[in-house]
C-alpha positions as CSV (number, residue, x, y, z in Angstrom):
1,M,163.4,83.2,76.3
2,A,164.4,86.9,76.8
3,L,164.0,86.6,80.6
4,H,166.0,83.4,80.7
5,L,168.7,85.0,78.5
6,A,168.8,88.1,80.8
7,A,169.1,86.0,83.9
8,R,171.9,83.9,82.4
9,R,173.8,87.0,81.2
10,V,173.4,88.9,84.5
11,S,174.7,85.9,86.4
12,S,177.6,85.5,84.0
13,V,178.6,89.1,84.5
14,A,178.4,89.0,88.3
15,S,180.5,85.9,88.5
16,K,183.4,87.2,86.4
17,A,186.6,88.0,88.1
18,L,185.6,91.1,90.0
19,F,187.4,90.3,93.1
20,R,190.6,91.9,94.4
21,N,193.8,89.9,93.7
22,G,191.9,87.7,91.2
23,N,190.4,85.8,94.1
24,L,187.2,84.0,92.9
25,A,186.5,82.5,96.3
26,R,183.3,83.9,97.8
27,A,183.5,84.6,101.5
28,L,180.3,83.0,102.8
29,S,178.8,84.1,106.0
30,T,178.3,81.7,108.9
31,E,175.0,80.0,109.1
32,V,172.8,81.0,112.1
33,A,169.9,79.1,113.4
34,G,166.9,80.9,114.8
35,D,163.1,81.0,115.1
36,A,160.7,83.6,113.7
37,S,159.0,84.3,117.0
38,S,162.0,86.5,118.2
39,G,162.3,88.7,115.2
40,M,163.0,88.5,111.5
41,I,164.6,85.4,110.0
42,L,166.6,85.6,106.8
43,N,167.4,82.8,104.3
44,F,169.8,84.1,101.7
45,N,170.7,81.5,99.0
46,L,172.6,81.1,95.8
47,P,171.9,78.1,93.5
48,H,175.1,76.4,94.7
49,A,175.4,77.5,98.3
50,P,173.5,79.2,101.1
51,I,174.9,82.5,102.5
52,Y,172.5,82.6,105.5
53,T,170.1,80.0,106.7
54,G,167.8,81.0,109.6
55,A,169.8,84.2,110.4
56,K,168.2,86.6,112.9
57,V,168.3,90.0,111.4
58,T,166.6,93.3,112.1
59,Q,166.1,94.4,108.5
60,V,167.0,93.6,104.9
61,I,167.0,96.3,102.3
62,V,166.5,94.9,98.8
63,P,166.9,96.4,95.3
64,G,163.4,95.6,94.1
65,A,162.6,95.9,90.4
66,A,159.9,98.4,91.3
67,G,162.2,100.2,93.7
68,E,164.3,99.7,96.8
69,F,162.4,98.6,99.9
70,G,163.2,97.4,103.5
71,V,161.8,94.3,105.1
72,T,161.5,94.0,108.9
73,A,159.7,91.5,111.2
74,D,156.0,91.3,110.6
75,H,156.3,92.8,107.2
76,T,153.4,92.4,104.9
77,P,153.9,89.2,102.8
78,I,155.4,90.1,99.4
79,V,157.0,88.5,96.4
80,A,159.4,90.8,94.6
81,Q,161.7,90.5,91.6
82,L,165.1,92.0,92.3
83,K,167.2,94.1,90.0
84,P,171.0,94.4,89.9
85,G,172.0,96.4,93.0
86,V,173.0,96.4,96.6
87,L,171.3,94.0,99.1
88,Q,171.9,95.3,102.7
89,I,171.5,93.1,105.8
90,L,171.2,94.7,109.2
91,F,171.8,92.6,112.2
92,G,171.1,95.0,115.0
93,D,171.0,98.6,116.1
94,G,174.2,100.5,115.6
95,Q,175.8,97.8,113.5
96,E,177.0,98.5,110.0
97,A,175.0,96.8,107.3
98,E,176.5,93.8,105.5
99,K,176.3,94.7,101.8
100,Y,176.3,92.4,98.7
101,F,176.0,93.3,95.1
102,I,173.4,91.0,93.5
103,P,172.7,90.7,89.8
104,G,168.9,90.2,90.3
105,G,166.8,87.4,91.8
106,F,163.7,87.1,94.0
107,S,162.7,88.0,97.5
108,I,159.7,86.3,99.3
109,S,158.6,87.6,102.6
110,H,156.3,85.2,104.5
111,P,153.6,86.1,107.1
112,N,155.7,84.5,109.9
113,S,158.6,87.1,109.6
114,V,160.7,84.8,107.4
115,T,162.2,86.3,104.3
116,D,163.8,84.1,101.6
117,I,166.1,85.7,99.1
118,S,167.3,83.7,96.1
119,V,169.9,85.2,93.7
120,P,172.1,83.7,91.0
121,D,175.2,85.2,92.5
122,A,176.3,87.6,95.3
123,V,179.5,89.5,95.9
124,K,180.4,91.4,99.0
125,L,181.0,95.1,98.1
126,D,184.4,95.1,99.7
127,D,185.4,92.3,97.3
128,I,184.6,94.1,94.1
129,D,187.6,95.4,92.1
130,S,186.5,98.8,90.7
131,S,189.1,98.6,87.8
132,A,187.5,95.3,86.8
133,V,184.1,96.9,86.8
134,T,185.4,99.7,84.5
135,S,187.1,97.3,82.2
136,G,184.1,95.0,82.0
137,Y,181.8,97.9,81.2
138,E,184.1,99.0,78.4
139,Q,184.3,95.5,76.9
140,A,180.5,95.3,77.1
141,R,180.1,98.7,75.5
142,A,182.4,97.7,72.6
143,A,180.5,94.4,72.2
144,Y,177.3,96.3,72.0
145,A,178.6,98.8,69.4
146,G,180.0,95.9,67.3
147,A,176.9,93.7,67.4
148,E,174.2,93.7,64.8
149,S,171.2,95.8,65.7
150,G,168.5,93.8,67.4
151,S,170.7,90.7,67.7
152,I,171.0,88.4,70.7
153,A,174.7,89.5,71.0
154,Q,173.6,93.1,71.3
155,A,171.0,92.2,73.9
156,E,173.6,90.3,75.9
157,A,176.0,93.2,75.7
158,Q,173.3,95.6,76.8
159,I,172.5,93.4,79.9
160,D,176.2,93.3,80.7
161,M,176.5,97.1,80.4
162,E,173.5,97.6,82.7
163,T,174.9,95.2,85.3
164,F,178.3,96.7,85.2
165,R,176.7,100.2,85.5
166,A,174.8,99.1,88.6
167,M,177.9,97.4,90.1
168,G,179.9,100.6,89.4
169,A,177.2,102.7,91.2
170,A,177.4,100.3,94.2
171,V,181.1,100.9,94.6
172,G,181.2,104.6,93.7
173,V,182.6,104.2,90.1
174,S,181.0,106.1,87.2
175,V,181.1,104.0,84.1
176,A,178.5,105.6,81.9
């Protein structure tokens, strides 16, 4: 129950209006086909839409619950729970990483150099409005302070605060 509640709250926080100009549309990346024999393949999915399917990438850096780690071709197979943070996708040497804030999720690296990432929501860092992050954190903090100790409302507010804190860190805003 607690894990389900946490996942639902984190997804709710990440999908709030945190985009510049109030734009809730997500800029999804173009799908790319590929095969694992020529490098690493990334499948990056949300419950309602894929961001990448079969994309050839050189590395993915994920915010694992046990710590941030990078995945490249021929990586040891691993299943990892993801925490709120920045997911970085590198397409080639010298190219800037494509960065998304994710509220959590799972990463599965297979023995054939394919990595599947499934998250409840993803927002490009450039689309996050830092004032909305600050405002959201303050609202969550007020909800936490006003909730009964040990209640579900207090737990939800705590999850919101932690997610907004991670989002703030991702865009260089201190909210704590």
